[in-house]
N, C-alpha and C positions, 0 to 999 in steps of 0.2 A: 531902162530898156528902151525908151523912147528914142535917145540919142543914138543908139547902138542898133535900132530898127530890129528888136528882138521881142517886143511885146507878144508877139504871137506865141513865144515859147513860155510865157507865164503858167505856171502850174503844171509843167511837164516835168517828169522825173529826168534827171540828168543822164542816166544809162540809156535812156530813149533818144536822146539827140545824137546827131552827126557831130563828128569831130569839129568841124567848123563852128556850128552852132554851140558846143561845148566851149570852145575858145571864147566865143563872144560874151557867154554868160560868166565865165571867169572872169573877163576883164571887166564887165559891168559890176560884178561882185567886189572886185579891187577897187573900183572907182567910187562906190556907194557913198563913202564918207569924205569923199574929195581929198585924198592924201597929196602932200605935197611931193611925194617921190613914189614912183612906180618901179618895182623890181620884177622883171619878167624873164624867165627862164625858158628858152626854146618855146617861146608861144607859137610860133609859125610850123612847129613839127607836126607832120601828118595833114597839112592843108595843101590842096592842090593849088595851081598858080593863081587862078582868079580870087580863091579864098584869101591866099596870101596877100595879094595886091590890095584887096579890101580892107585886111586887117591892118596891114602896114600904113594906109591911107587914114584909117581911124586913128592909129597912134600918132601920125603926123599932126592931125587936126587937134587931138588931145594935147600934145605937147606944145603946139603953136598957141592956142588960145586958152590952154588951162594953167600955163606958167608951172608946169610940173617938171621934176627932175626924173630922168628914165635911166634906170640901169637895166640894159639889155643884153642877156646872154645868148650867144648863138654859136654854132660850129660853122656857120655858113654866112660869109660876107654879104651875100645877095639878100639875106633875110634881114638886115640891119637897116631900120628906117633912116631916112635922110636927116631927120632931126637929130641924130646922134652926132655930136661935133667933137667928142674925144673917145679915143680907142685904146683899149688895154689888150694886147695880144699875147697869149700864152702858148709856149711851145715847149712840150716835155716838162712841163711844170715851172717854166722859167718866163720871165716877161722878156719879149723881145720888143 
C-alpha cells in the first residue's frame, strides 16, 4: 500500500472508493505475493487522463524494477505502457 501511495484507503470498503482508487487497490492486491507475471485486462478503463498517466507510470516502475512479465489487454494503443515490448493485435478474431 505504501508503494502505491494508498495507505489512506486501508479499512475502507471497495464500493466507497473512486474508480482510480479501486484500480490501485486491485493492483496492490495483485502485487501482494510478488508474482513473476501480471495479467491486466483493461486496467485504465474509467480513469481520467491524470489517473491513467499515474497508473501507467506505476506499471512502468513495477516492470522496470520488479522483473515482471506483464500481459496487458487493451482496446486502446494509448493505454499500453511503454514497458510492453511485444504486441499481439486481434482484428475480427484473427491475429494481424
